[in-house]
N, C-alpha and C positions, 0 to 999 in steps of 0.2 A: 729139076730141083737138086738132084744129086750132083750135077755138073757145076751149077752156079752157086750153091749154098756155101757161104763163107768166102765167096769170091770178092775181091776188093774192087769197089767202084768209087773212083775219085778219092782214094785213100781210106775208105771206110768199108769194112767187111759186111756183105749183105747177109741177111737171115731170111730164109725162105721156109714156109710151112703151109700146110693146108689151111684154108679159110675156115674159121669156126663162127657160125652164125649165132650160136647161143652165147650171150655175154656172161651168163652165170658161171660157165666153166672157166672163162678167162679171169673173171674178177674174184672167184672163190679162192684161187691160189692152190687148189688141189693138184698134187703131182709136182709141185714146184719145190726145188731144193736151193738153199742158200749156201754158197761156198765162199769162205774168206781166208785171208792170209796166203793169197796166191802170189807166186813170183811174177814180177813185171813182164817177163818174157812169155808167159802163157797167154795165148790168144783164144778166140772162140772155138776154132777147130780142135785145138789141143785139149781144151776143156771138155768138148763133146766126146773126144776119143777116150778120155779118162773115165767117163761115166756111161758110155754106150754099152758096156758089158753087163750092166744091171737092168737093162730094159730099153724099150724104144724111146729115143730122145726126140721130142717134138721141136724144141728150140733151146738154144744155148747162147749165153751172152756174158762177156767180161766187161764190166763197167769201166769207162775211160773218161778222163777229163777233157777239157776243150782242146788241149794240144795233142790228144791221142795217147797219152801215157796211162797205163793201167792203174786203177785205184786199189788193186789188190783183192777185189771180191767180184763175184758174179753169180749167175742164176742158171739152173738147169731145169727144164720142163720135161717131165716124163709123161708117157701116155697112161701109165698105171700108177696108182698110189702105192701098190706093193713094192714097186721099184724104189720109191722114196725111202722106205724103211730099210731095204737091203743096202742102198747106197750110203745111208747115214751110218749104219752099223759097221760097214766094211771100210769106208774111206775116211771117216772122222778120225783125226789125229795121225794119219799117215804122213810120212816124210816124202815130199815131192820137191826136188830141186833145193834141198837144204832148208826147207820150211815145212813145219807141221800145219797142214791145212785143217780148217774147221768146217764140218759139213753138218747141217741141221735142216729140218723142214722150214719152209718159208713162213714167216709171220708178218702180216701187214702192219703198217704203221699204227693204225687204229688199235689193233689187238695188242701191239707192243706197248702202247701208251696206257691202255686200260689194265694191262696185266700187272700184278703186284710182284711177280718174279722177275728179277733182273740180274745181270752179271756185269754190266758196264758201269764204271764209277768215274765221276767227274772230280778232278782235283784242281783247286784254284789257289792262287797266291804262292806259287813256287818261286824259288830263287832263280835269278837269271842264268846261273851256271848249271842248273839242273839238267841232266841229259836223260835220254830214254832208259839207259842202264841204271842211273841213279834212282829214277822213279820206280823201276821194277824192283830194285833192291829194298826200297822203303816199304813196299807192300807185299813182298813175297812171303813174309812170315804168316800171312793170313790164309794162304792157299795157292794152288797152282794158277799161274798167270799165263793167258794165251797171248796177250799183247799189252804193251805199255808205251804210250806215245806222248811226247811233249810237243805241243803245237808251236809252229814257227811262222814268221811273216815272210814276205817275198825276199827280204834280205838275209834270211837265215837266222834271224835273232829270235830268241825265245819269247813267246807271248805270255809266259808265266802261268800257263794252265795246260792240263793234259788229261788223258783218259787211261784208265787201267781196266782191262777186261779179264775177269776171273773165269775159271773153268766151271765153278759151282756158284749158285746164287747165295748159299750160306756164307761163303767166303767174302762176297761183296758186302753183305749186310754187316758182318763182323768188322770189316775194314772201315766202314763208315762210322760205326759205333766207337771204335778204338782210336781212329786217326783224326776225326773231325775236331778241330780246335787245338790240336797239338802243335808244338813249336818245332820247326825243322829249318835249320840254317837261319835262325833268328827271325823266322816268319811264321805267323799262325796260319795253318792250312785250313782251307774249307773243303770238305769232302762230302759228296752227296751223290745221289743217283744221277746218271747222265740222262738228260731230257732235252727235248726240243724247246725252243724259245717260247712257243705258244703254251706248252704245258707248264713250263717253269713259271711263267707270268700268272697262270691260273692258280698254281700252288701258293705263290707269294701273296696273291690277293686274299686267299683263305687265311694265311698266317696273319696278315695285317688286320683282317677283319676280327680275328680272335683277339689280337692284342688290343684293338680298339674297344672290344666288349669288356676286356679286363680293366682297361683304364676307366671306362664308364662305370663299372662296378665299384672301383675305388672312389670315384667321384660321388656316387650316390651314398656310399658309406660315410662320407664326410671326413675322410682321413688324409686326403691330399690337398695341400695348400699351394696357392699361386702367389708368388712374391715378385713384385716389379719395382722399378725405380732404384735398382741396386747400383751401388758404386762399382766402377769398372775394376777396382782392386779386389772385389769380393769373388772368391772362387768357391769350389765345392767344399773344401775344408773349412773355410771361414763361414760359409753359410750353415754348415752343420754345427759349428761351435755356437752360432747365434741362437739356434733353436733346440740344442741338445738339452737344455735345462727343463724343457716342458714335457719330456717323455722320451720314449724309445723311437728313434728315427729308422725307418726301413730303407728309404732311399732319399738321396738329396743330390740335386743337379742344377747347375747354372748353365743356361743356354748360351752358346757361343757361335760366332760367325766362322766361316771356313778358315779365316786367318787367326783363329783362336782368341779373338777379342770378344769380351763379354757383350751380350745383347742387353744386359741390365734386367733380365727376368730369370726366374728359376722356379723350381718346384721342391717341396718338402713333404714327404709322406710319413705320417705317424702310424703307430700300431693301432691306436683307438681313436674314435671320433672325439672323445672327451679331451685327449691331449691336443688334438688339432684345434679344437675350439678355444682352449686355454691359450695356446700359442697365438692364435689369430687375434684374440682380444688384447693380449699383452704387447705384441710386436707391431700391430698395425699403427702406423704413424711414428714409429721410433726412428730416431736419426742414426743412420749408420754411414760413417764416412761423409759427413756433411750433407747427407741426402735423406729425407724422410721416406721410409719404405712403405709400400702398400701391400697388405696381406689379406687374402680372401680365399674362399674355397675354390679349388680348380674346377673349371667347367669345360665341357667339350664345345666345339665351335657352334653347333646348332643351339645348344642350351644358352650360350653366351649371347647369341643374337636375339633369342626369344626374351631373355632377361632384359636386355637393353630396350627392346621394342616395348615391352610391358612397362618398364620404368618411364619411358618417354611419354607413352599414352596416358599414364596416370597423373602427369603433371597438370596443374591448373592451366586453363587456356591463356590467362593473362600473363603467366610466366613464360609459356612457350612462345607467345606472339608479342612479347613486350618490345622486342627489337624491330618488329615489322608492323606493329599495329599503327594505323593512321591516327592522326589527331582528331578529336571529336569535332573540330571546326573545319575539317577538310573532308572531301570525299575520298574513299579508298583509292589506292593506286590501281591503275588499269580500269577505273570506272568510266563509263561513257555518260554518266548523268550530268546534267547541266547544273550550274551553281544556283543557289537560292536567289530570289528576286531582290533580297536586301543588299546584295553586293552591287556597288556602283557599276553603271554600264561601261565605264572606262576600263574596268577590271575584267570585263567579260569578253573573251575572244569570240569573233564572229566566224561562222562556218566559211570554209574556203576550199578551193581546189588546189591541192598542193602541187607545186612546180617541182618535178623530179629531175634530178641531174644524174650523170653517171655515178655509179657506186652508191646511190641512195638506197635506203631500206625500202621494203614493200610499202604500198599505200596503206595497208591495214595497220601499220605500225603507228601512223599519225593519229588514227582514231583511237588507238589504245593508250595514248599518252594522257596523263591527268590534265584536264582542261581548267579546273577552277584555280583562281588566285594566281594566274600567270601574268607577269608584267608584259606590256607590248613588246619591249625589246627582247625578252626571253622567247616570246611567241615567235618573233621574227627569226630568232636563232633556230628554232625548230623547223620553221618553213624554209630556212636556208635561202632567204631572198637577199 
């Protein structure tokens, strides 16, 4: 083990340690140290030599990409947990090869995601010319920064987002509160906690659910109006002018396509339900720009479907089926009943065995066709003879 540990086999350094049958020791992370901001020239053996003075090292690894280049961080597994505390206190912040390394106890991804304490900040919507130094300069007023990186593509162009890691968690929280939504280089920055995609999607779902609940509350209060059949020339300002005479408008918006062309619908929210009711009565059917507008209370998708379903079911049957109801002198469509005896025999088609040709419909379709009152020539057409 002493001779072959860290020996390169097919370009990759081997790591040899005693087999541990108990999986709890491997999975718990006890005795594990996380080291970052390492120089690219540091390999597994050099990292082991740096920490071997603090206790027995079981395993040591510098994380590398597919091409074998160091990612700048690694892990050191000690035999004793006491060695972890000593190594963190002594090595954290030390200067090694012109870089201050960061040493801390290992924290699993699950513990990191569930923890409310964080130091890494995600910054989006950066200018294309923003560099690592510019990003660090923007956030250095909030506290000491250990790293600031602008992410780039394979061609070296900025992807217009980056990460800033602070020394203290309080500085990260302050930076988010102060910088989120600010304008830098004519762009509005989005600043938040750095998260994995899975956790970010979960948080967004919670936010969208809360927004939906707020919209539903506004709908139940009867203060939000839905306006459709708007002229394409009507924008937010024009829509607010049309409804401003009926009360205080909290929000007013015309929905548009990605090309900024109006969809012909919009929403107007009033401060009270009385103002909304008055506006609905006065404005429904009013001609705006040669088009009569339709105004009603805004409903969520589920409530709108239920409303239409109830409205359709409450209609009289003769209204619903007026376009499909058969004549009283004929049998219903798709009926297999034979016509009454009063009809002349010449008008009654006789049972037959249909002659099927290629591309003909199934045999059952002939029996489902209306039999009464068919002329012989029409019947022959159905038989395709």
